[in-house]
C-alpha positions as CSV (number, residue, x, y, z in Angstrom):
1,M,278.2,-118.3,115.4
2,C,280.1,-114.9,114.6
3,I,277.3,-112.6,117.0
4,R,278.4,-114.8,120.1
5,D,282.4,-113.9,118.8
6,R,281.2,-110.2,118.7
7,N,281.7,-107.7,121.7
8,C,280.5,-104.4,121.5
9,T,279.6,-103.8,125.9
10,D,282.2,-100.9,125.5
11,R,280.0,-99.1,123.5
12,L,276.9,-99.5,125.6
13,A,277.4,-96.5,127.4
14,E,276.8,-94.4,124.4
15,I,273.3,-95.5,124.9
16,Q,270.9,-92.7,125.7
17,V,267.4,-94.5,126.1
18,P,266.3,-96.6,128.9
19,I,267.7,-100.5,128.1
20,K,266.1,-103.1,129.4
21,I,267.9,-107.2,129.9
22,I,265.7,-109.9,129.2
23,V,267.6,-113.3,129.6
24,G,266.1,-117.0,130.6
25,D,267.9,-118.6,133.7
26,S,269.4,-121.4,130.9
27,D,270.5,-119.6,128.3
28,V,273.1,-120.4,127.0
29,G,273.5,-118.3,124.2
30,T,273.6,-115.6,126.2
31,P,273.8,-116.9,129.8
32,V,272.9,-114.7,132.8
33,S,276.4,-113.8,133.8
34,M,276.7,-112.1,130.3
35,S,273.7,-110.1,130.8
36,Q,274.6,-108.9,134.0
37,E,277.8,-107.8,132.2
38,I,275.9,-105.5,129.6
39,Q,274.2,-104.4,132.5
40,D,276.9,-103.4,134.1
41,A,278.1,-101.8,130.6
42,A,274.8,-99.8,130.2
43,P,274.1,-97.3,132.6
44,G,270.6,-97.6,134.2
45,S,269.4,-100.6,132.3
46,S,267.7,-103.3,134.4
47,L,268.0,-106.6,134.4
48,T,265.0,-109.4,134.4
49,V,266.2,-112.9,134.4
50,I,263.2,-115.4,133.3
51,E,262.9,-119.0,135.3
52,G,262.7,-122.1,133.1
53,A,263.5,-120.4,130.5
54,S,266.6,-120.4,127.8
55,H,267.1,-118.0,124.4
56,L,263.9,-118.1,123.7
57,S,262.1,-116.2,126.8
58,N,259.7,-114.5,124.7
59,L,258.0,-117.9,123.5
60,E,258.7,-120.4,125.9
61,Q,258.0,-118.1,129.3
62,P,255.8,-115.8,127.4
63,Q,253.7,-114.3,131.0
64,Q,256.5,-113.7,132.7
65,F,258.6,-111.9,129.2
66,N,255.5,-109.5,128.6
67,K,255.3,-109.1,132.2
68,A,258.4,-107.9,132.2
69,L,258.5,-105.5,128.9
70,L,255.2,-104.4,130.0
71,D,256.3,-103.3,133.5
72,F,259.8,-101.7,131.7
73,L,257.5,-99.8,129.3
74,K,255.4,-98.3,132.0
75,E,258.3,-97.0,133.9
76,D,258.6,-92.9,133.6
77,S,261.8,-93.2,132.6
78,V,260.8,-94.9,129.3
79,R,257.7,-92.9,128.7
80,N,259.3,-89.3,129.6
81,S,262.3,-90.5,127.3
82,K,263.0,-87.9,124.5
83,F,262.6,-90.8,121.8
84,V,259.1,-91.9,123.0
85,E,256.8,-90.0,120.9
């Protein structure tokens, strides 16, 4: 798994748009602890942990996933982002 072994967290601070991190509470590929590290390295990012999901939280818990994503997209920081038209 080359993706698992690649670490680019040192570059996350370069991202200048809002970031939403969504992770399943049982995700072994990208565990909650790793998602928290990503959040810590990405200023202004937000993290949602989906209960009862692993790596495919959008398929395993679609209602929780969709709510987290839609709530994020409704935030002023996202709607007013210079990259959103």
